N, C-alpha and C positions, 0 to 999 in steps of 0.2 A: 267384219265384212260391211263394204261401202254403205253410205246414205243412199235412200230410195227416192225419188221424187216420182209421184206418180200422177197422169195426164188423165182425166176422164172427158172421152168427148162423146156420151152421151150413146144413145141407140136409135136417135133421128134418123132417118133415112137422107136427109141431106147433107153432106160432105162437109167437114169442118177441116179442112185443110191446113187451114190459116194456123190452127193450134199445134198440128201434126208438122209444120214445116218449124213452126217457134221452139217445139221442145226438140227439133234435129239439131237447132243453132244450140239450146241449152246444153245439150247432151255432146256436142262437137265442143263448145267450151271446156264444159266439165270431164272429163273422161274417167274421175276418180268416181263419178258419179253413177248410180244405175237409175237410169231414165226408164221408166214401164209408159208407155202410152195404149190405152186401150182406146182406140181409132175408129169403131164403128163404120160406118158407109165411107168412111175415106182414104185417102191413100195411104197405105202403111209408111212408116217413118223409113228411113234410110242409116241414122245413127242409132237414134233409140230404139231399146227393146218395144215391137209391135204386136197388140193383138187384136184382132178385129172385135171379138168379144169376149171376158173374162168369167170363168165359171165363179159362181157366188162365192165359195169356200176361198177361192183364191185370192178374189177383189175384197173381199174382209179383212184378210191374211195384210194384204197388201197397204189397204187402208191404213191397218194398224201398224205396219212397218214404215211408213213412210215418215220422211222429214218434213215434206210438203206435199199437198196435194192441190194439183191445178184442175180447174171442172170447166165445163158449160154453166150457164145460167140455169140451168133447169133448178125450182127449188128442193126437188127429192133429194139431189147428188149433192147442193148443198147443206140441206139437214142430216144427212147421212156420213157427208165429212165433220159436219160440227159436233156431230154425235161420237163419232170416234176422236175428237177433242182439236179439230184442227181448226186453225179460220182460213178455209181455202184460198188461193187466187184465183178468182174467177174469171174467165174471159170468156161473157156472153157471145153468143152465136149474134150474126149481125146480115137481117135479112137482105141488105142492098148487097150485101158479098153473097148468096144464092147459100146462105148457110141457115135460112129459117124462114118460114110460110111470114112471119111477126115479129115485132119486137119485144113482145112479152119477156122474155129471157134479159134482155138490156133495162126494160123497165124493174125488173123484178132484181136485177143486181144493184141497181139505182139504189134502193130502196133499203137492202138488206145490208151494203156498202156504206151508206147515209150512219148505220148505227155499228158499224165495226163486225160485224157478223162475218162479212169475206171481204178481202182485197179485191176489189174491184183492177184488172188489168188489161189496159187498151193499147200497149203499144210492148212493141218485142224491149225495148231498154227496161220497162217497170218491170216487165216480166223476169228479166235475168237479175235485174237488182233483186228482187225480193224472193228469187229462187236463191239467191246467194243468202240474204238475210235470215230466209227459212232454217239453212244449211249449219247455219251459225249459232243457231239457236240449241236448248239444251231441251230433253225432251219433256222436261217437267216445265218450260215456259211455254208449252200448247197455251190453246185456248180454253177462257173458265166454261164452266158447264151452264151455254146459255141455251142450250137445245128448246128448252121450252119459251125462251124471247123469239126462237128462229119461227117455229110452229106458229105462233101468236100473228107475228108479222105475217110469216103465209099464209095464213088467216084470213086478215084483215086485205091483206092483195087479191086474194082471190074473190073474198067480201066485192072489195070496189071491182073488179073486170067485171062480177055477175051482175051489177049496179048498170056499169058502163052496156052490157048485151041487153038488157032488159030497155035502156032509154034507148036502143037502136045503134050502137056504136057497133066496132067490127068484131067479128066472131073470132073466138079464140079457140083453137085447136083445143082437145084433152090431151094432159099431159101423158107422156107415159108412165110406165111402170118405173120404181125406184130402183137405180141398179144393185143397193145393197142387202131391199128388205123385198122379195118377192112375192105377189100378191099385193100389196100395196098400192095403193093412185094415189 
């Protein structure tokens, strides 16, 4: 079976067409690889295999099988990919492009990117190179078990966000449920 690259745009109602189009470019470039895109409210991919949403069991199986996971900058999705042993290729949504209401995904991705819990990608060229790199790795070369560190960093960031709110800063919307663990917020 060919390698799988899984892209998770999340469940937010804002379209994330940039991720979908970049995954189509990657799929066009690597026809030997199965590209699966959970696109949510975004346009469906034209080259990659697209699903508006994935059933929980299928999503878990795809994350486990994937050679690379590309995801938006949601903390829950990042931690779910980390728990499955991935260092996800993280494309945080950009509010200037209408992909989200604020820049909290960009801030979170910067924090967890600095400590190596994600590989933050900001250009198509970076994404293509990182996908090629992940496809060249053996499965045993996945991330080490730093889920606890990701959780600690997420809690630290949430605490800073709450402090900012208490000080009268911009309001941050409540995150959606995790894509992998139903009922978890």
